[in-house]
PQR file of N, CA, C, O and H, with PARSE charges and radii, in Angstrom:
ATOM      1  N   MET A   1       4.419  22.829  -6.126 -0.4000 1.5000
ATOM      2  CA  MET A   1       3.900  21.798  -5.311 -0.0000 2.0000
ATOM      3  C   MET A   1       2.751  21.059  -5.992  0.5500 1.7000
ATOM      4  O   MET A   1       2.637  19.834  -5.944 -0.5500 1.4000
ATOM      5  N   ILE A   2       1.911  21.865  -6.623 -0.4000 1.5000
ATOM      6  CA  ILE A   2       0.742  21.267  -7.341 -0.0000 2.0000
ATOM      7  C   ILE A   2       1.216  20.339  -8.436  0.5500 1.7000
ATOM      8  O   ILE A   2       0.650  19.262  -8.627 -0.5500 1.4000
ATOM      9  H   ILE A   2       2.003  22.860  -6.662  0.4000 1.0000
ATOM     10  N   ILE A   3       2.301  20.764  -9.198 -0.4000 1.5000
ATOM     11  CA  ILE A   3       2.780  20.004 -10.339 -0.0000 2.0000
ATOM     12  C   ILE A   3       3.294  18.648  -9.812  0.5500 1.7000
ATOM     13  O   ILE A   3       3.005  17.604 -10.397 -0.5500 1.4000
ATOM     14  H   ILE A   3       2.760  21.639  -9.044  0.4000 1.0000
ATOM     15  N   PHE A   4       4.064  18.674  -8.697 -0.4000 1.5000
ATOM     16  CA  PHE A   4       4.572  17.379  -8.180 -0.0000 2.0000
ATOM     17  C   PHE A   4       3.421  16.512  -7.604  0.5500 1.7000
ATOM     18  O   PHE A   4       3.510  15.284  -7.625 -0.5500 1.4000
ATOM     19  H   PHE A   4       4.299  19.522  -8.222  0.4000 1.0000
ATOM     20  N   ARG A   5       2.380  17.127  -7.108 -0.4000 1.5000
ATOM     21  CA  ARG A   5       1.266  16.319  -6.662 -0.0000 2.0000
ATOM     22  C   ARG A   5       0.551  15.619  -7.864  0.5500 1.7000
ATOM     23  O   ARG A   5       0.091  14.483  -7.752 -0.5500 1.4000
ATOM     24  H   ARG A   5       2.308  18.124  -7.091  0.4000 1.0000
ATOM     25  N   ILE A   6       0.479  16.326  -8.985 -0.4000 1.5000
ATOM     26  CA  ILE A   6      -0.047  15.752 -10.203 -0.0000 2.0000
ATOM     27  C   ILE A   6       0.817  14.607 -10.649  0.5500 1.7000
ATOM     28  O   ILE A   6       0.288  13.567 -11.043 -0.5500 1.4000
ATOM     29  H   ILE A   6       0.852  17.250  -9.076  0.4000 1.0000
ATOM     30  N   ILE A   7       2.125  14.750 -10.606 -0.4000 1.5000
ATOM     31  CA  ILE A   7       3.036  13.620 -10.972 -0.0000 2.0000
ATOM     32  C   ILE A   7       2.869  12.504 -10.040  0.5500 1.7000
ATOM     33  O   ILE A   7       2.893  11.363 -10.503 -0.5500 1.4000
ATOM     34  H   ILE A   7       2.554  15.594 -10.286  0.4000 1.0000
ATOM     35  N   GLN A   8       2.692  12.701  -8.700 -0.4000 1.5000
ATOM     36  CA  GLN A   8       2.445  11.663  -7.746 -0.0000 2.0000
ATOM     37  C   GLN A   8       1.104  10.942  -8.054  0.5500 1.7000
ATOM     38  O   GLN A   8       1.011   9.719  -7.945 -0.5500 1.4000
ATOM     39  H   GLN A   8       2.673  13.628  -8.324  0.4000 1.0000
ATOM     40  N   GLY A   9       0.113  11.697  -8.425 -0.4000 1.5000
ATOM     41  CA  GLY A   9      -1.149  11.071  -8.742 -0.0000 2.0000
ATOM     42  C   GLY A   9      -1.102  10.164  -9.990  0.5500 1.7000
ATOM     43  O   GLY A   9      -1.744   9.114 -10.031 -0.5500 1.4000
ATOM     44  H   GLY A   9       0.189  12.690  -8.513  0.4000 1.0000
ATOM     45  N   ILE A  10      -0.335  10.591 -10.997 -0.4000 1.5000
ATOM     46  CA  ILE A  10      -0.143   9.795 -12.247 -0.0000 2.0000
ATOM     47  C   ILE A  10       0.555   8.488 -11.850  0.5500 1.7000
ATOM     48  O   ILE A  10       0.107   7.417 -12.260 -0.5500 1.4000
ATOM     49  H   ILE A  10       0.186  11.444 -10.964  0.4000 1.0000
ATOM     50  N   GLY A  11       1.656   8.545 -11.050 -0.4000 1.5000
ATOM     51  CA  GLY A  11       2.361   7.382 -10.653 -0.0000 2.0000
ATOM     52  C   GLY A  11       1.461   6.466  -9.803  0.5500 1.7000
ATOM     53  O   GLY A  11       1.453   5.255 -10.022 -0.5500 1.4000
ATOM     54  H   GLY A  11       2.020   9.414 -10.717  0.4000 1.0000
ATOM     55  N   GLY A  12       0.742   6.990  -8.885 -0.4000 1.5000
ATOM     56  CA  GLY A  12      -0.205   6.152  -8.103 -0.0000 2.0000
ATOM     57  C   GLY A  12      -1.307   5.580  -8.919  0.5500 1.7000
ATOM     58  O   GLY A  12      -1.755   4.477  -8.603 -0.5500 1.4000
ATOM     59  H   GLY A  12       0.749   7.974  -8.707  0.4000 1.0000
ATOM     60  N   GLY A  13      -1.794   6.234  -9.953 -0.4000 1.5000
ATOM     61  CA  GLY A  13      -2.777   5.746 -10.806 -0.0000 2.0000
ATOM     62  C   GLY A  13      -2.314   4.548 -11.699  0.5500 1.7000
ATOM     63  O   GLY A  13      -3.096   3.682 -12.092 -0.5500 1.4000
ATOM     64  H   GLY A  13      -1.430   7.130 -10.209  0.4000 1.0000
ATOM     65  N   ILE A  14      -1.051   4.570 -11.972 -0.4000 1.5000
ATOM     66  CA  ILE A  14      -0.477   3.536 -12.803 -0.0000 2.0000
ATOM     67  C   ILE A  14      -0.235   2.260 -11.953  0.5500 1.7000
ATOM     68  O   ILE A  14      -0.198   1.162 -12.509 -0.5500 1.4000
ATOM     69  H   ILE A  14      -0.416   5.274 -11.653  0.4000 1.0000
ATOM     70  N   MET A  15      -0.071   2.387 -10.618 -0.4000 1.5000
ATOM     71  CA  MET A  15       0.248   1.255  -9.784 -0.0000 2.0000
ATOM     72  C   MET A  15      -0.819   0.159  -9.687  0.5500 1.7000
ATOM     73  O   MET A  15      -0.525  -1.034  -9.611 -0.5500 1.4000
ATOM     74  H   MET A  15      -0.101   3.279 -10.167  0.4000 1.0000
ATOM     75  N   MET A  16      -2.067   0.625  -9.694 -0.4000 1.5000
ATOM     76  CA  MET A  16      -3.155  -0.390  -9.541 -0.0000 2.0000
ATOM     77  C   MET A  16      -3.312  -1.290 -10.792  0.5500 1.7000
ATOM     78  O   MET A  16      -3.326  -2.511 -10.635 -0.5500 1.4000
ATOM     79  H   MET A  16      -2.306   1.594  -9.756  0.4000 1.0000
ATOM     80  N   PRO A  17      -3.425  -0.769 -11.977 -0.5600 1.5000
ATOM     81  CA  PRO A  17      -3.482  -1.662 -13.153  0.2800 2.0000
ATOM     82  C   PRO A  17      -2.221  -2.509 -13.370  0.5500 1.7000
ATOM     83  O   PRO A  17      -2.277  -3.617 -13.905 -0.5500 1.4000
ATOM     84  N   THR A  18      -1.097  -1.958 -12.942 -0.4000 1.5000
ATOM     85  CA  THR A  18       0.163  -2.725 -13.093 -0.0000 2.0000
ATOM     86  C   THR A  18       0.095  -3.898 -12.084  0.5500 1.7000
ATOM     87  O   THR A  18       0.511  -5.010 -12.411 -0.5500 1.4000
ATOM     88  H   THR A  18      -1.051  -1.059 -12.507  0.4000 1.0000
ATOM     89  N   GLY A  19      -0.411  -3.663 -10.900 -0.4000 1.5000
ATOM     90  CA  GLY A  19      -0.485  -4.740  -9.915 -0.0000 2.0000
ATOM     91  C   GLY A  19      -1.427  -5.858 -10.411  0.5500 1.7000
ATOM     92  O   GLY A  19      -1.133  -7.043 -10.253 -0.5500 1.4000
ATOM     93  H   GLY A  19      -0.748  -2.760 -10.634  0.4000 1.0000
ATOM     94  N   PHE A  20      -2.552  -5.463 -11.007 -0.4000 1.5000
ATOM     95  CA  PHE A  20      -3.469  -6.422 -11.515 -0.0000 2.0000
ATOM     96  C   PHE A  20      -2.881  -7.241 -12.696  0.5500 1.7000
ATOM     97  O   PHE A  20      -3.115  -8.441 -12.839 -0.5500 1.4000
ATOM     98  H   PHE A  20      -2.791  -4.501 -11.135  0.4000 1.0000
ATOM     99  N   THR A  21      -2.131  -6.538 -13.500 -0.4000 1.5000
ATOM    100  CA  THR A  21      -1.499  -7.173 -14.649 -0.0000 2.0000
ATOM    101  C   THR A  21      -0.454  -8.205 -14.165  0.5500 1.7000
ATOM    102  O   THR A  21      -0.385  -9.328 -14.664 -0.5500 1.4000
ATOM    103  H   THR A  21      -1.941  -5.563 -13.384  0.4000 1.0000
ATOM    104  N   LEU A  22       0.369  -7.771 -13.157 -0.4000 1.5000
ATOM    105  CA  LEU A  22       1.373  -8.674 -12.666 -0.0000 2.0000
ATOM    106  C   LEU A  22       0.735  -9.929 -12.022  0.5500 1.7000
ATOM    107  O   LEU A  22       1.233 -11.038 -12.212 -0.5500 1.4000
ATOM    108  H   LEU A  22       0.313  -6.859 -12.751  0.4000 1.0000
ATOM    109  N   ILE A  23      -0.298  -9.762 -11.306 -0.4000 1.5000
ATOM    110  CA  ILE A  23      -1.023 -10.946 -10.710 -0.0000 2.0000
ATOM    111  C   ILE A  23      -1.570 -11.850 -11.807  0.5500 1.7000
ATOM    112  O   ILE A  23      -1.420 -13.070 -11.737 -0.5500 1.4000
ATOM    113  H   ILE A  23      -0.702  -8.860 -11.151  0.4000 1.0000
ATOM    114  N   THR A  24      -2.202 -11.263 -12.817 -0.4000 1.5000
ATOM    115  CA  THR A  24      -2.764 -12.066 -13.918 -0.0000 2.0000
ATOM    116  C   THR A  24      -1.669 -12.812 -14.658  0.5500 1.7000
ATOM    117  O   THR A  24      -1.851 -13.974 -15.022 -0.5500 1.4000
ATOM    118  H   THR A  24      -2.324 -10.272 -12.874  0.4000 1.0000
ATOM    119  N   GLU A  25      -0.558 -12.175 -14.883 -0.4000 1.5000
ATOM    120  CA  GLU A  25       0.558 -12.862 -15.590 -0.0000 2.0000
ATOM    121  C   GLU A  25       1.310 -13.804 -14.726  0.5500 1.7000
ATOM    122  O   GLU A  25       1.911 -14.725 -15.278 -0.5500 1.4000
ATOM    123  H   GLU A  25      -0.411 -11.231 -14.588  0.4000 1.0000
ATOM    124  N   SER A  26       1.350 -13.676 -13.375 -0.4000 1.5000
ATOM    125  CA  SER A  26       2.181 -14.435 -12.563 -0.0000 2.0000
ATOM    126  C   SER A  26       1.521 -15.774 -12.006  0.5500 1.7000
ATOM    127  O   SER A  26       2.181 -16.770 -11.709 -0.5500 1.4000
ATOM    128  H   SER A  26       0.862 -12.927 -12.927  0.4000 1.0000
ATOM    129  N   PHE A  27       0.248 -15.681 -11.910 -0.4000 1.5000
ATOM    130  CA  PHE A  27      -0.469 -16.831 -11.274 -0.0000 2.0000
ATOM    131  C   PHE A  27      -1.290 -17.570 -12.342  0.5500 1.7000
ATOM    132  O   PHE A  27      -1.821 -16.966 -13.274 -0.5500 1.4000
ATOM    133  H   PHE A  27      -0.288 -14.872 -12.151  0.4000 1.0000
ATOM    134  N   PRO A  28      -1.375 -18.876 -12.177 -0.5600 1.5000
ATOM    135  CA  PRO A  28      -2.249 -19.681 -13.039  0.2800 2.0000
ATOM    136  C   PRO A  28      -3.754 -19.338 -12.674  0.5500 1.7000
ATOM    137  O   PRO A  28      -4.027 -18.844 -11.580 -0.5500 1.4000
ATOM    138  N   PRO A  29      -4.676 -19.604 -13.584 -0.5600 1.5000
ATOM    139  CA  PRO A  29      -6.073 -19.255 -13.357  0.2800 2.0000
ATOM    140  C   PRO A  29      -6.648 -19.797 -12.091  0.5500 1.7000
ATOM    141  O   PRO A  29      -7.491 -19.112 -11.510 -0.5500 1.4000
ATOM    142  N   HIS A  30      -6.284 -20.970 -11.588 -0.4000 1.5000
ATOM    143  CA  HIS A  30      -6.906 -21.470 -10.363 -0.0000 2.0000
ATOM    144  C   HIS A  30      -6.353 -20.814  -9.150  0.5500 1.7000
ATOM    145  O   HIS A  30      -6.950 -20.990  -8.088 -0.5500 1.4000
ATOM    146  H   HIS A  30      -5.599 -21.527 -12.059  0.4000 1.0000
ATOM    147  N   GLN A  31      -5.295 -20.088  -9.180 -0.4000 1.5000
ATOM    148  CA  GLN A  31      -4.715 -19.365  -8.025 -0.0000 2.0000
ATOM    149  C   GLN A  31      -4.957 -17.854  -8.019  0.5500 1.7000
ATOM    150  O   GLN A  31      -4.629 -17.160  -7.056 -0.5500 1.4000
ATOM    151  H   GLN A  31      -4.810 -19.946 -10.043  0.4000 1.0000
ATOM    152  N   ARG A  32      -5.532 -17.369  -9.105 -0.4000 1.5000
ATOM    153  CA  ARG A  32      -5.719 -15.884  -9.220 -0.0000 2.0000
ATOM    154  C   ARG A  32      -6.683 -15.344  -8.234  0.5500 1.7000
ATOM    155  O   ARG A  32      -6.482 -14.236  -7.736 -0.5500 1.4000
ATOM    156  H   ARG A  32      -5.798 -17.932  -9.887  0.4000 1.0000
ATOM    157  N   GLY A  33      -7.696 -16.039  -7.928 -0.4000 1.5000
ATOM    158  CA  GLY A  33      -8.722 -15.608  -6.861 -0.0000 2.0000
ATOM    159  C   GLY A  33      -8.029 -15.340  -5.582  0.5500 1.7000
ATOM    160  O   GLY A  33      -8.227 -14.279  -4.989 -0.5500 1.4000
ATOM    161  H   GLY A  33      -7.860 -16.939  -8.333  0.4000 1.0000
ATOM    162  N   THR A  34      -7.196 -16.281  -5.106 -0.4000 1.5000
ATOM    163  CA  THR A  34      -6.454 -16.059  -3.810 -0.0000 2.0000
ATOM    164  C   THR A  34      -5.525 -14.942  -3.928  0.5500 1.7000
ATOM    165  O   THR A  34      -5.377 -14.159  -2.990 -0.5500 1.4000
ATOM    166  H   THR A  34      -7.036 -17.143  -5.587  0.4000 1.0000
ATOM    167  N   ALA A  35      -4.868 -14.820  -5.064 -0.4000 1.5000
ATOM    168  CA  ALA A  35      -3.844 -13.738  -5.205 -0.0000 2.0000
ATOM    169  C   ALA A  35      -4.548 -12.356  -5.191  0.5500 1.7000
ATOM    170  O   ALA A  35      -4.063 -11.420  -4.554 -0.5500 1.4000
ATOM    171  H   ALA A  35      -4.988 -15.456  -5.826  0.4000 1.0000
ATOM    172  N   PHE A  36      -5.709 -12.237  -5.908 -0.4000 1.5000
ATOM    173  CA  PHE A  36      -6.405 -11.011  -5.903 -0.0000 2.0000
ATOM    174  C   PHE A  36      -7.030 -10.679  -4.542  0.5500 1.7000
ATOM    175  O   PHE A  36      -7.169  -9.517  -4.161 -0.5500 1.4000
ATOM    176  H   PHE A  36      -6.103 -12.997  -6.425  0.4000 1.0000
ATOM    177  N   GLY A  37      -7.410 -11.777  -3.809 -0.4000 1.5000
ATOM    178  CA  GLY A  37      -7.929 -11.559  -2.418 -0.0000 2.0000
ATOM    179  C   GLY A  37      -6.891 -11.016  -1.479  0.5500 1.7000
ATOM    180  O   GLY A  37      -7.184 -10.147  -0.658 -0.5500 1.4000
ATOM    181  H   GLY A  37      -7.297 -12.721  -4.118  0.4000 1.0000
ATOM    182  N   ILE A  38      -5.633 -11.534  -1.591 -0.4000 1.5000
ATOM    183  CA  ILE A  38      -4.587 -11.052  -0.740 -0.0000 2.0000
ATOM    184  C   ILE A  38      -4.203  -9.616  -1.152  0.5500 1.7000
ATOM    185  O   ILE A  38      -3.931  -8.768  -0.303 -0.5500 1.4000
ATOM    186  H   ILE A  38      -5.394 -12.240  -2.259  0.4000 1.0000
ATOM    187  N   PHE A  39      -4.188  -9.368  -2.458 -0.4000 1.5000
ATOM    188  CA  PHE A  39      -3.855  -8.058  -2.912 -0.0000 2.0000
ATOM    189  C   PHE A  39      -4.922  -7.017  -2.435  0.5500 1.7000
ATOM    190  O   PHE A  39      -4.569  -5.916  -2.012 -0.5500 1.4000
ATOM    191  H   PHE A  39      -4.408 -10.057  -3.148  0.4000 1.0000
ATOM    192  N   GLY A  40      -6.195  -7.380  -2.510 -0.4000 1.5000
ATOM    193  CA  GLY A  40      -7.266  -6.575  -1.967 -0.0000 2.0000
ATOM    194  C   GLY A  40      -7.176  -6.333  -0.494  0.5500 1.7000
ATOM    195  O   GLY A  40      -7.461  -5.229  -0.030 -0.5500 1.4000
ATOM    196  H   GLY A  40      -6.482  -8.275  -2.853  0.4000 1.0000
ATOM    197  N   LEU A  41      -6.774  -7.367   0.283 -0.4000 1.5000
ATOM    198  CA  LEU A  41      -6.651  -7.217   1.671 -0.0000 2.0000
ATOM    199  C   LEU A  41      -5.597  -6.195   2.033  0.5500 1.7000
ATOM    200  O   LEU A  41      -5.805  -5.380   2.932 -0.5500 1.4000
ATOM    201  H   LEU A  41      -6.542  -8.264  -0.093  0.4000 1.0000
ATOM    202  N   VAL A  42      -4.458  -6.226   1.338 -0.4000 1.5000
ATOM    203  CA  VAL A  42      -3.405  -5.224   1.551 -0.0000 2.0000
ATOM    204  C   VAL A  42      -3.845  -3.807   1.145  0.5500 1.7000
ATOM    205  O   VAL A  42      -3.466  -2.814   1.766 -0.5500 1.4000
ATOM    206  H   VAL A  42      -4.289  -6.888   0.608  0.4000 1.0000
ATOM    207  N   ILE A  43      -4.633  -3.755   0.113 -0.4000 1.5000
ATOM    208  CA  ILE A  43      -5.101  -2.459  -0.356 -0.0000 2.0000
ATOM    209  C   ILE A  43      -5.994  -1.787   0.729  0.5500 1.7000
ATOM    210  O   ILE A  43      -5.942  -0.574   0.929 -0.5500 1.4000
ATOM    211  H   ILE A  43      -4.942  -4.562  -0.391  0.4000 1.0000
ATOM    212  N   VAL A  44      -6.767  -2.572   1.379 -0.4000 1.5000
ATOM    213  CA  VAL A  44      -7.701  -2.108   2.421 -0.0000 2.0000
ATOM    214  C   VAL A  44      -6.936  -1.894   3.773  0.5500 1.7000
ATOM    215  O   VAL A  44      -7.165  -0.924   4.496 -0.5500 1.4000
ATOM    216  H   VAL A  44      -6.809  -3.558   1.216  0.4000 1.0000
ATOM    217  N   PHE A  45      -6.024  -2.850   4.063 -0.4000 1.5000
ATOM    218  CA  PHE A  45      -5.396  -2.880   5.379 -0.0000 2.0000
ATOM    219  C   PHE A  45      -4.391  -1.732   5.544  0.5500 1.7000
ATOM    220  O   PHE A  45      -4.342  -1.112   6.606 -0.5500 1.4000
ATOM    221  H   PHE A  45      -5.838  -3.638   3.476  0.4000 1.0000
ATOM    222  N   ALA A  46      -3.622  -1.452   4.556 -0.4000 1.5000
ATOM    223  CA  ALA A  46      -2.538  -0.515   4.614 -0.0000 2.0000
ATOM    224  C   ALA A  46      -3.030   0.967   4.925  0.5500 1.7000
ATOM    225  O   ALA A  46      -2.454   1.641   5.780 -0.5500 1.4000
ATOM    226  H   ALA A  46      -3.661  -1.956   3.693  0.4000 1.0000
ATOM    227  N   PRO A  47      -4.079   1.433   4.226 -0.5600 1.5000
ATOM    228  CA  PRO A  47      -4.502   2.821   4.586  0.2800 2.0000
ATOM    229  C   PRO A  47      -5.184   2.913   5.940  0.5500 1.7000
ATOM    230  O   PRO A  47      -5.227   3.992   6.531 -0.5500 1.4000
ATOM    231  N   SER A  48      -5.708   1.831   6.433 -0.4000 1.5000
ATOM    232  CA  SER A  48      -6.389   1.890   7.746 -0.0000 2.0000
ATOM    233  C   SER A  48      -5.399   1.772   8.882  0.5500 1.7000
ATOM    234  O   SER A  48      -5.576   2.431   9.907 -0.5500 1.4000
ATOM    235  H   SER A  48      -5.673   0.955   5.952  0.4000 1.0000
ATOM    236  N   VAL A  49      -4.342   0.942   8.742 -0.4000 1.5000
ATOM    237  CA  VAL A  49      -3.380   0.741   9.774 -0.0000 2.0000
ATOM    238  C   VAL A  49      -2.175   1.746   9.698  0.5500 1.7000
ATOM    239  O   VAL A  49      -1.626   2.152  10.722 -0.5500 1.4000
ATOM    240  H   VAL A  49      -4.199   0.407   7.910  0.4000 1.0000
ATOM    241  N   GLY A  50      -1.814   2.105   8.518 -0.4000 1.5000
ATOM    242  CA  GLY A  50      -0.628   2.964   8.286 -0.0000 2.0000
ATOM    243  C   GLY A  50      -0.665   4.290   9.031  0.5500 1.7000
ATOM    244  O   GLY A  50       0.297   4.603   9.733 -0.5500 1.4000
ATOM    245  H   GLY A  50      -2.260   1.775   7.686  0.4000 1.0000
ATOM    246  N   PRO A  51      -1.725   5.085   8.917 -0.5600 1.5000
ATOM    247  CA  PRO A  51      -1.686   6.310   9.672  0.2800 2.0000
ATOM    248  C   PRO A  51      -1.741   6.139  11.181  0.5500 1.7000
ATOM    249  O   PRO A  51      -1.159   6.918  11.936 -0.5500 1.4000
ATOM    250  N   THR A  52      -2.448   5.108  11.599 -0.4000 1.5000
ATOM    251  CA  THR A  52      -2.482   4.833  13.092 -0.0000 2.0000
ATOM    252  C   THR A  52      -1.127   4.473  13.523  0.5500 1.7000
ATOM    253  O   THR A  52      -0.635   5.076  14.477 -0.5500 1.4000
ATOM    254  H   THR A  52      -2.921   4.475  10.986  0.4000 1.0000
ATOM    255  N   LEU A  53      -0.466   3.541  12.909 -0.4000 1.5000
ATOM    256  CA  LEU A  53       0.872   3.140  13.288 -0.0000 2.0000
ATOM    257  C   LEU A  53       1.895   4.283  13.169  0.5500 1.7000
ATOM    258  O   LEU A  53       2.768   4.436  14.023 -0.5500 1.4000
ATOM    259  H   LEU A  53      -0.865   3.052  12.134  0.4000 1.0000
ATOM    260  N   GLY A  54       1.775   5.060  12.121 -0.4000 1.5000
ATOM    261  CA  GLY A  54       2.647   6.202  11.928 -0.0000 2.0000
ATOM    262  C   GLY A  54       2.472   7.202  13.019  0.5500 1.7000
ATOM    263  O   GLY A  54       3.464   7.754  13.497 -0.5500 1.4000
ATOM    264  H   GLY A  54       1.066   4.935  11.428  0.4000 1.0000
ATOM    265  N   GLY A  55       1.241   7.475  13.451 -0.4000 1.5000
ATOM    266  CA  GLY A  55       0.946   8.399  14.541 -0.0000 2.0000
ATOM    267  C   GLY A  55       1.522   7.893  15.880  0.5500 1.7000
ATOM    268  O   GLY A  55       2.076   8.658  16.670 -0.5500 1.4000
ATOM    269  H   GLY A  55       0.436   7.027  13.064  0.4000 1.0000
ATOM    270  N   TRP A  56       1.372   6.606  16.094 -0.4000 1.5000
ATOM    271  CA  TRP A  56       1.900   6.007  17.312 -0.0000 2.0000
ATOM    272  C   TRP A  56       3.388   6.151  17.398  0.5500 1.7000
ATOM    273  O   TRP A  56       3.957   6.485  18.437 -0.5500 1.4000
ATOM    274  H   TRP A  56       0.923   5.986  15.452  0.4000 1.0000
ATOM    275  N   LEU A  57       4.049   5.867  16.178 -0.4000 1.5000
ATOM    276  CA  LEU A  57       5.545   5.979  16.143 -0.0000 2.0000
ATOM    277  C   LEU A  57       6.008   7.348  16.361  0.5500 1.7000
ATOM    278  O   LEU A  57       6.973   7.571  17.092 -0.5500 1.4000
ATOM    279  H   LEU A  57       3.587   5.596  15.334  0.4000 1.0000
ATOM    280  N   VAL A  58       5.325   8.332  15.725 -0.4000 1.5000
ATOM    281  CA  VAL A  58       5.750   9.757  15.949 -0.0000 2.0000
ATOM    282  C   VAL A  58       5.533  10.161  17.423  0.5500 1.7000
ATOM    283  O   VAL A  58       6.384  10.852  17.984 -0.5500 1.4000
ATOM    284  H   VAL A  58       4.541   8.151  15.132  0.4000 1.0000
ATOM    285  N   ASP A  59       4.460   9.766  18.046 -0.4000 1.5000
ATOM    286  CA  ASP A  59       4.244  10.056  19.394 -0.0000 2.0000
ATOM    287  C   ASP A  59       5.133   9.358  20.361  0.5500 1.7000
ATOM    288  O   ASP A  59       5.436   9.904  21.422 -0.5500 1.4000
ATOM    289  H   ASP A  59       3.768   9.205  17.590  0.4000 1.0000
ATOM    290  N   SER A  60       5.545   8.223  20.054 -0.4000 1.5000
ATOM    291  CA  SER A  60       6.323   7.305  20.879 -0.0000 2.0000
ATOM    292  C   SER A  60       7.848   7.564  20.812  0.5500 1.7000
ATOM    293  O   SER A  60       8.564   7.260  21.766 -0.5500 1.4000
ATOM    294  H   SER A  60       5.298   7.779  19.192  0.4000 1.0000
ATOM    295  N   VAL A  61       8.331   8.109  19.720 -0.4000 1.5000
ATOM    296  CA  VAL A  61       9.808   8.219  19.510 -0.0000 2.0000
ATOM    297  C   VAL A  61      10.290   9.376  20.444  0.5500 1.7000
ATOM    298  O   VAL A  61       9.763  10.488  20.412 -0.5500 1.4000
ATOM    299  H   VAL A  61       7.750   8.356  18.945  0.4000 1.0000
ATOM    300  N   ASN A  62      11.269   9.069  21.233 -0.4000 1.5000
ATOM    301  CA  ASN A  62      11.943  10.030  22.060 -0.0000 2.0000
ATOM    302  C   ASN A  62      13.414   9.874  21.783  0.5500 1.7000
ATOM    303  O   ASN A  62      14.094   9.057  22.404 -0.5500 1.4000
ATOM    304  H   ASN A  62      11.697   8.165  21.259  0.4000 1.0000
ATOM    305  N   GLY A  63      13.893  10.644  20.868 -0.4000 1.5000
ATOM    306  CA  GLY A  63      15.268  10.462  20.397 -0.0000 2.0000
ATOM    307  C   GLY A  63      15.341   9.203  19.552  0.5500 1.7000
ATOM    308  O   GLY A  63      14.761   9.161  18.467 -0.5500 1.4000
ATOM    309  H   GLY A  63      13.341  11.307  20.364  0.4000 1.0000
ATOM    310  N   ALA A  64      16.022   8.200  20.011 -0.4000 1.5000
ATOM    311  CA  ALA A  64      16.172   6.962  19.295 -0.0000 2.0000
ATOM    312  C   ALA A  64      15.512   5.812  19.989  0.5500 1.7000
ATOM    313  O   ALA A  64      15.699   4.659  19.601 -0.5500 1.4000
ATOM    314  H   ALA A  64      16.493   8.234  20.893  0.4000 1.0000
ATOM    315  N   THR A  65      14.724   6.107  21.032 -0.4000 1.5000
ATOM    316  CA  THR A  65      14.072   4.988  21.785 -0.0000 2.0000
ATOM    317  C   THR A  65      12.558   5.051  21.636  0.5500 1.7000
ATOM    318  O   THR A  65      11.996   6.100  21.323 -0.5500 1.4000
ATOM    319  H   THR A  65      14.572   7.044  21.347  0.4000 1.0000
ATOM    320  N   PHE A  66      11.901   3.908  21.867 -0.4000 1.5000
ATOM    321  CA  PHE A  66      10.474   3.822  21.820 -0.0000 2.0000
ATOM    322  C   PHE A  66       9.985   3.671  23.304  0.5500 1.7000
ATOM    323  O   PHE A  66      10.638   3.041  24.136 -0.5500 1.4000
ATOM    324  H   PHE A  66      12.357   3.056  22.122  0.4000 1.0000
ATOM    325  N   SER A  67       8.856   4.258  23.565 -0.4000 1.5000
ATOM    326  CA  SER A  67       8.244   4.007  24.921 -0.0000 2.0000
ATOM    327  C   SER A  67       6.964   3.181  24.670  0.5500 1.7000
ATOM    328  O   SER A  67       5.960   3.712  24.194 -0.5500 1.4000
ATOM    329  H   SER A  67       8.326   4.770  22.889  0.4000 1.0000
ATOM    330  N   ILE A  68       7.012   1.961  24.977 -0.4000 1.5000
ATOM    331  CA  ILE A  68       5.896   1.010  24.638 -0.0000 2.0000
ATOM    332  C   ILE A  68       4.973   0.992  25.895  0.5500 1.7000
ATOM    333  O   ILE A  68       3.961   0.291  25.908 -0.5500 1.4000
ATOM    334  H   ILE A  68       7.828   1.530  25.363  0.4000 1.0000
TER
END
């Protein structure tokens, strides 16, 4: 389990520089600020909303239906 966690960490560590490289290569200089801003927004938004939304889904699922 520890070995697979190390592999997961290596893969996750590669994702951030790859994302920055893709943005730098894909956008012209005058649009990079906006692209990096949106990228940063997602980086902050996903870890804060993901566990909350996941917990709500797990608590709300009753078979194949949701109770809203």
